[in-house]
N, C-alpha and C positions, 0 to 999 in steps of 0.2 A: 328512280333507286339511288342515282349518282346523288341530287339536289339532298334528296335525303339522308347521306352520307356525309358531306357537307354541312349539310346544317346540326348535325350533328356533331361534326367535330369542332367547328364553330361555337354550340352550344356548351360545351365540353372546356374550349380556352375560355369560354368568356369566363366561365366559374370559375378557371384556375386563375383569371386574373384578378376578379373580384374575390378568391380570399387571400392570394397573396396580398392583395389591399387592406386585408383586413387581418394581416398578422405582420409579425415582426421579426424577420429571420435573419439573426449571425451564425459567422462564423468562425470558431478561434483552435484552437488547437497543439502541437508542439511533433517537431522533427527534430533527428539524431543521427549520429555516424559516429561509430566509436573503432578504435584501435586497440587491441589487448594483447600483450603479453605474460605469459604467466612460467614460472620457472620454479623446478624441483615439487611441485605439488601432488608426484607420484615420483617415489626415487629417482632421481636422474631424469628426470622427463620437460619437458618442457614445448611450450602450443602457443602461438599467436595466432591471431583471425583476427577478424573486421564485421563489424554488425550495422547495421544501420534498420531503422521505423520513419515511418510519417501517419501522426495520427491527428483526423480533423473530428472536432465537437461541431453539431448544430446543433443551436438552439432556434427552435418558434416559439414565437410568444402570440397568442390571441390578443384583443382588446381587449378583452376581459380580465385579464391577465393571467390565465393559463395558460402553461407552455409544454413544450416534447424538448426531450433534449437526445440526444445519441452522440455514440462517437466512433467511428469508425478506424481501424488502425488498418495499413497496407504494409506492403513491403517490410516487412517487420521480420527478421529475423536474419542467421549469419548469413556473411557472404560466399557463394556459392556455384560460382556461375552461370546463377540463372533459375540454379533449382533451390537455393534457400529462402534468400529475401524476398524474390520476385512470384515465386513459388512457377515455373513456366511448367513444370508439369501439369498436367491433367488431372495428378489426383490432388495437387498441392497448390490453390490458387489462393495465394494470401493477401486476400483481403476479409476483413468480419469486422462485425459487431462487436463489441467487451460490453457496452451498456444502454439500453433503451427505457427512456420511463418517461410516465406524464407524469404536471406537478399542477393540482388542479389546487387558489385559492377558496375556502370554506370559512367566511367571518373568519369568527379567531384561532380557526384551524388551518391549516395546510396539508392538504392528503396527497400521497404522491405516489404512482402501485407500478412495476416491470419492473425491467433488469435493471438494478440499480446500485450505488455507490456504495459499499456498508464498512465507513472509517470511524472507532472510540478515539486509538490513542495509536499510535507506533510501535506502543508496545504490546497490547492487549490483541485489536486489530486495524486494520488499515488496509485502504485502497482497496478491500474487498469487495466481490463481488455476489449479488443475493437478489433473487427473483422473492419483490418485497412489498408487501403494501405499508406503508407508515402515513403514519398519522403525529403530526407538530402543532405546538404550540407554544407560543413565546409573549414574556409579558418584557417590562422591564426589568426584570433580576432571575427570572424563569424560565428556562423551556423545558417542557414536557415531549416525550416523545414516545408512543408508542408501536412496534412494529407484529408482524404477521410471517415469517419465513416459509415458503416452500423449500425445501432443503431438495428431497429425492421424491418424486413422482413415479408409482407400480404405474408400467406401462400398455399391462395388460390391462384393458380397457374393462372387460367381462371380470375379471375375478376381482380389480379394482372397486369394480360398483359392489359387488359382494361384502368385500375385503378390508379395502383401504387404507390398506399400510403400508403409509407414507412416510417419510420422516419433515417435522416440522421445528419451529422456533416461535416462540414468544415472547415478547420482549419489552421492556421497559428502559427507556435512557430519563434521567431527572442530569440538571446542571440548574447551580446555583451561582449566585457571585453575596459575596459576604464581605462585612466592612473590612477596609483597609486595601482594597484590590485583590485580595484572596477569593478564588473560586473552585468550587467543589462539581466534581462531575460522579457519577455512577451510574453503574448499567448491569440492567441481572436478565438472563435468557433462559428460559425453560426449553430442553431440546428435546423435543416428543420423538422416541421412534416406535413406532406402530408393527415395523420390519418383524420376521422371527427374533432377530438379535434382542431386541427389548431394552434399548442401551439408551435409556434417558438419561437428562442431566440439564443439570443447574450449571453457569459460569457467571459468572460477574466481575467487574472491576471496577476500583475507587480510585482516581483522580482529585487529586488535588495539588496546587500551583496558588503562586502569590511570590512579594517581596518581605524578606525582612532587612528596613535601611536599602543598602546598594546590592543589594545577597538576592539577586531571583532564586526562586527554589520552588523543588516539584515535587512531589512523591508519587507512587501510584503501586499498590497491591492486589492481584490478579487471584482469581480460584475459578475449577474447574473439577467438577465433583460430576463422575458415570457411574449408575451401576456397577458398569462391568470392568472397571479401572481397581486395583487392588486398592489404591491410595488418593485421596485427595491430591490435585494437581495445584503449587502453590508456586507465583512467585513476584519478585517487585523489585523496586528501585527506589534510590531517592539522585538527586540529580542536584547541584548546585553550580550558579554560572553569575559571574562579577565583572562589570566591564568601568574599563576606565580609559576615555579618550578613547585610540584607533584600534587596542589591545582588550579583547575577552579573552578569559580565564576560565573556563568549568571543569566540571569533576562530576562522576558516575560511580556510583557502585550499587551493584544489585546480585541476587541471584533466583536458581529455578529450581525446583523440588518436582520428584517424583512423579515426573514425563511432560509437567508443566512447559511448551517452547512460544517462545518469544515471537513476536509478527518478524516478518522478515523487511521490515522497514525501518526497522531498531538496528541501531549499530554504530560499526565506524568503517575505513575505510575495508576492515581486512578480516575485521567480525562481528559476525552479525549480518543484517541492511541485504543481505543479497537479494532483495527487488529492487538494489541501483546501483550497487556497487559489482561489478561482474570480474573484482577479483580476490573476493573473500575468499578464505578458508574452511568458513563456518559457517554458509547462510542463516541458520538461527541459533539465538543463544539458545543453547537448553536443546537441542534436539539429539547431544550426542552425552544428554542421563543430566544428571543434577552439576548445575555450574553455577561459581563464585568467581562474578569479575568486575575491576576498576577500570575508568578510564581518565585519564588525564587527556585536555585538549586545549590549545592555545588557538584562538584566530586575533589576524596581526592586519589592519586594513591599511595597506600600502598604501592606493589613493582612490576616488571614486568608482576607479575600474575595476583593477586587481586587492583580491583576498585572500590572504595567506592561511593557510591552520596543517597543526601537526597534530597526531594522537600517538600517545603511549598507552596500551592497552595489556592487564594482567588475568587470566581469565585460566579458572583451576577447573576440567571438563571430567566429569569420573570414567566416564566408558576412553578415555583417550590419553590425553597428557596437561601439563601447565605448560600456557599460550603467552608468551610475551611480544606483542604487535608493537613495530617504532613504523606510521606513516607519516605523509603529509600530502596537500594538494594545494594548486593555485589556481583560481578563477578569475579568469579576468571575458570581463566585459566589451566585447568584439565594437557593439554600436547596440541602439535599441532592440530588444527582443533576440538579439544573438551572444552568446556565449562560449568561451574554449575554457576544459576544464582537464587538468593536466596531474594527474595522480600517482605515484608509487609507495608502494611499502615495502618489507621484511616483518615475516612472523618467525617468531624460534619456539621450537619446541623445548622445553626445560626436560622434559623423562627420558631415559632409554625408550624406544617402541613411540612416542613420539605421536603424531596424529596419523591415522589410518594406519600405523605400522610407517611411517617416515617419521625421522628424525632431522631430517635435513632441516635447513634454514630454507622458504619457500617463499622466492621474491615476484610481487608483481606489480604493473603498470598500464595504465589506460590513458586515451587522451581521443574527448569528447569534442563534439562539437554542433553544438546546441542550439535551436530556433524555435521560439516562440511569439505564436502569433494570435 
């Protein structure tokens, strides 16, 4: 019996070694630690906190070109004596996989399946997660993408077999290169709702970018139309950027209407961009009602290791107030793969009543130490 167990273990080890020899496995990822302080985000209130996280990306490539990719997130959260970021409590183990999928080239088409990264643009949708089957075709100027998303699966297997009342998404993306360096990209998704709510919908966006002389231009218009919504949600923006030497100057003007919310990867240091900045006062543009906004931005490259950014933003939000943001940040490259970011700013509500009933000027600052590998 012992000989049989030893032989089985030897065969398993040999098989593992052979499989490994046929595959290329690489690791990457990022990690960060942040110190954050905010004042008067609620009347007379202030808070200071620290958080950190470690993320590890594993990519395994088979000899024939197929890949398997996953990202593991660890110790992701606020420092709280071991009960936050490290998850020492029995019911709070802080390690999980936020995406994992396979990709298989099949002639001119690449097929991927699993829990995938779903990104179109930082305005419309970015760095999301979808249980998705996706097919991609590319040539020199055109990219065609078709995908199916499972957004909700009825967990009662008996009822699901009889009624299959799920939520699904069926989408297509077309990206086309044009003359003069201009590019266009569009997405359209049919959102199927088989539940009793029956809230089917169509969402879509069109993004165009290119150059007019020395000015880089970008524009996007988006819509979301659901059966149970009173109005079609709309939003769009126009962006212009001019670079000369070490200085880059840019501006953005945009709006949202009838419930459209911009993705939380779009914005500045203190308005929007809630997925990236911990001191934003409005994590998603449009969440507070119809919004019209304008942003002025200047970047100055002091050296190869140091860059400075300054923002001035004016936003009119239906359900809140007019907001004025003045903010800035410094990003310093410590070494290859390691950087320090220090950001600070103030948001001034211009109307009585302010933001969520707070008419005080809100101050925020954070420092971030980040490693990419």
